[in-house]
N, C-alpha and C positions, 0 to 999 in steps of 0.2 A: 745770408746773402740773397738778396730780391732780384738784383741786374741780371738782366738776361743778352749776352752778344752772342748772335747767330745773325746766317741771313748773309748780304752781302757787305764785307769788310774792306772798303779801299785801304791801301798801305801809301797812304799821302807819299807825296814829290815834295818837294820844297824847291820853289822859285828860287831859281838866284838872278840880279839883275846882272849885265856882259863883264862889271869888273869883281863879280863874284861875291856879291852884297845882298842879303835875304830880300826877297821882292816880295813886302806884304802884300801891299795890292794885287798882286798874283795869288798870293795863297790865298787873298778873300776869294779871288775869282774859284779859282780851283777848289776849296771847299766849296761855293756854290754850286760850281759844277755837280761834285759827289752826289749834293743831295736831291740833286734835277736829276740824276740819272741811278734810280734806284738805292743809293747807300743808305743800309738799315743800322753803320756805326760805321764810327774812324780809323783808322787806328794810324798816329801822329806818332814825332819822334822814330821811325823805324828803321831799315837796314834802305827800304828805299828815298828814305827825306834822307840819306844819306847822313845819319847820325854820325858815325864816327867822326866825321867830317865836318861835325859842329862844335861849338865849343858848350863850356855847361850853358854860361849866359844866353847863347843862341837856342840847345833846345829848351830851355824853360821858357823863352817868350815864345818861341814856335807853340810850345803846346796851351800857353794862356791864351793865344790868338786866335790856335782852332777854339777853344771852351765856348769864349767870346763868341766869334761866329757864326758860332753852330747854335748858342742861345738857346741850350737844350732839346732841339730837334733831333738827333740822335747821340744817342751814348759817345763819347769821345776817350777811347783808352791810347796809350804812351809809354814808350820803353825809355829807352838814352841813358842807360847806365852801360858803359861803353869800358869803363874802367879794366884794367887786370888785378888792380890788388882791390881786394875785399872792403879794404876801409872805407877809399876814395866811392868806391860803389856805393855805399850807406852814405855818403855827402849825398850823390847823383839823388838817389833813391828820394831820401829824403828832402830835399827842394822839390822832386817831383813831384809829390805828394801834397804839396801844397800849392800847386799849379790850378787848380778846379778840373782834375781831368775825372772820369768816373771811374776807371781802374788803369791801376801800375802793368804792364806788362813785364816780364822777368824772363832773360834772356838765358835761356838753357846752359849757353859754353860758358857766359858770365860766373853762372852757381857753380865751375868746376873747372876756371881757366886754366889749369894744368894739364886737363883729363885724368884727372887722377882714378875716378871712379866713384861710384854711389854712397861711399862715406863721406868724399867731402863733399856732392853734393848734395845731402842733406843735412851735414853741421853747416854747410855755407847758409842755406836756405833758412836753416831754424832760426840764425842769428838774424839774417835779415827782418823775418816775420817777426822776432820781439821788437825788430826798430818802428816800423811802418804799422800805421793807425791799425787797429783792428775793425772797425768797419768798411774800410776801403779794400774795395771789392780787387782779386787783381788776377794777371793771364800768364799765361806762359809761350813761351816762342823759342823755336828751335833755329834758330836764325842759323842761315850761311856762315856767316862771318863771325870773328876769323874763321873758324869751323863750325860744322856743323853736329849739334850736339843732341842725339837723338832720346827722348828719354827712354831707360827701360821701362817692363810692366810695373815692377815694385817700383818705383821714385814717380811712376803715376799715379797710381793708389798711394804712394804716401801724400802726394797733394789735397789728390783728392781728401783724403781723412784731416787732414788742418781744418776745412773747413769755408777755408780763404779764396778758390780758385774758382775762376767761372768760366776762363776759355782757354784752349788751346790751341795756336798758330800751328797745324798740321803739318813737318815738312818733311816726312816719311816717304812720300811719295809713293809708297806704296798699299793698293788698295786692303789684303789682308794684314797690316799694322793696323790700319782706320779702322776696320773693321772690329777686331781686336781692340781694339781702345773704346772704340764707342761701346760695347760692352760692359769693359772694363767700369767707366762713369755713369755707366748707365745709374737714374736716380739720383746724381749726386751736386744736380745744377752748374756742372762744368759741361761747358760743348765742345766738340772738339770740330776744329776748321781748319778743311782742308785750303793748303795753299798753290794744287799744283793742276794748271790748267787740262793736263793731260790725262788725266783724272777725275776733272772737276764733276761729271754729270754721273757717273757709275760711283764715286765718293758719295755724292749726295743720296743716289736713292740708298748707300749700305746705310744712312745715317749723319753724314759728315753735316752739319749745322750752319750749311751756307759756303760761301770762296771767299778767301781773302788771300790771291794771289796776285802779281805783280802786274797781271791784265787787266785788275781791276780802272788801272790807270789809262786805258784806251777802250774798252766799250764796259762798263759794270753791268748795265740798262739789259744787255744781251745776256746777263750770270743769272740778271734779278731776275728775267721771265723767266727763263731753263729751272733756275730753281724753286718758283711758282707755278712750274707745271708741270712737277714730276712726275705726277700721275695721272696725267694727259699723254698719248701719245698722238702726236698732229704731224702728218705726214713730213713736214719741212723739219721734226727734231732731230732727226738723224742728222741730214746739211748741218745746222746748227751747231752740233758736239762736233763734229771733224771740222766745221770753218776754226773753231774754238779754241780747237786742239794745233791745228798748223799754225793760225795767225801768233799763238803766243810761242813759237820755234824762232820769232825775232827776238827773243831775251837776251843769248848773248851777243850779238850784234851794235852792244856797245850801252846797256840797258844800268841805269835812269836816264842815261843823255837821249836816247833812241826817243824816249814815252814825249821827255822834255821836247823833241823836232816836232814829235804830232801835237801835242799842243799848243804848240810854238803857230805849227800849221791852221787850225780850229780857233785861235786866236785867244785862249785862255789865257796865256801870259805872254810875254816880251823873248825872252830869253832863253837857248837852250842849254845852259852855263850849268856844269856839273863838274861839282870836286873830285866826285869820285874818277869818272872818265877825264885820263888826260892827255887823249889823240885824238884826232880827225874822224871821225864812224864813217863819214863818208867816203874816204881816203882806206880804210882798214876792210871795210867790210861790201862788197863791189854792190852797188846797184840797188844798194840799202833806199834809196828815196823811191824804186818802186816799188818795193815792198810795202814799205808804209802807205803807197798811194790805193795798193791794191787791198790791206789791211782798212783802210779806213772806206775805200769802199764797197769792201764787203759787208761791213759791218752799216753802210748805209741801207743796201738792199734789203739786207736782215730785219732791219726796223722798220720800212716799207710791207714787208711781206707778215709781219708780226704784229701790224696792228688790226 
């Protein structure tokens, strides 16, 4: 496998119009926004994309659309197998493999949907590997929904030894675990990419090959600057690390809708409609508009300072 997935990997939103249909013009604008703001790869059809709320036809069309829009400028990876049934997952993944994406990302909790343990995980993974084109690179994603299913060390080594995997989106949110995983996969071609903003800088310092968290939907360019300046110690570094960690505390306030409100504000697309969030975030999360404004103005200030 020669594909390398590292750097800043935005977890893509799915723009909808106000009646809940996929907004492909907005998706094109969003794709360009990621590319213009430091993306090294794009993760389409993931939890941030509301994949559990998309039909299989929508998941496939979105994957194809992003591949077309990107036009080879960066790798496009995608997930989208959401079924409990392994047989249905086979159908989902086989169809996804034909969309032109650069790698399919397998969701760890779907490989062990009843959380039965390593034997079930390995059996299901082995069956899936026999169905997918051997030349198509694969990734792993410890998606938190419907439950977070972290890989143990033996399972990670098992995946590495298959020679099929190029990236793990790490959702352990734990520096000790990331360090151990980085050591386990050394020399295998599999990148460990952390998804937790609170530890983003420290994770990069110990070997996380970039960042793939939800705040790539707000200021991916700041994470890109951080990743490219790991070996320097400018005075502003500590301030930026603190800002990135604290601004990410907005996530529980109605994500992904809150990210869509942000993009509506900056003009990427027109609607903040979300299939995953069925309540008024401004009513439930008091003064969240003001918090979003602070995130926006704070990121703008840092961009001026980092020029």
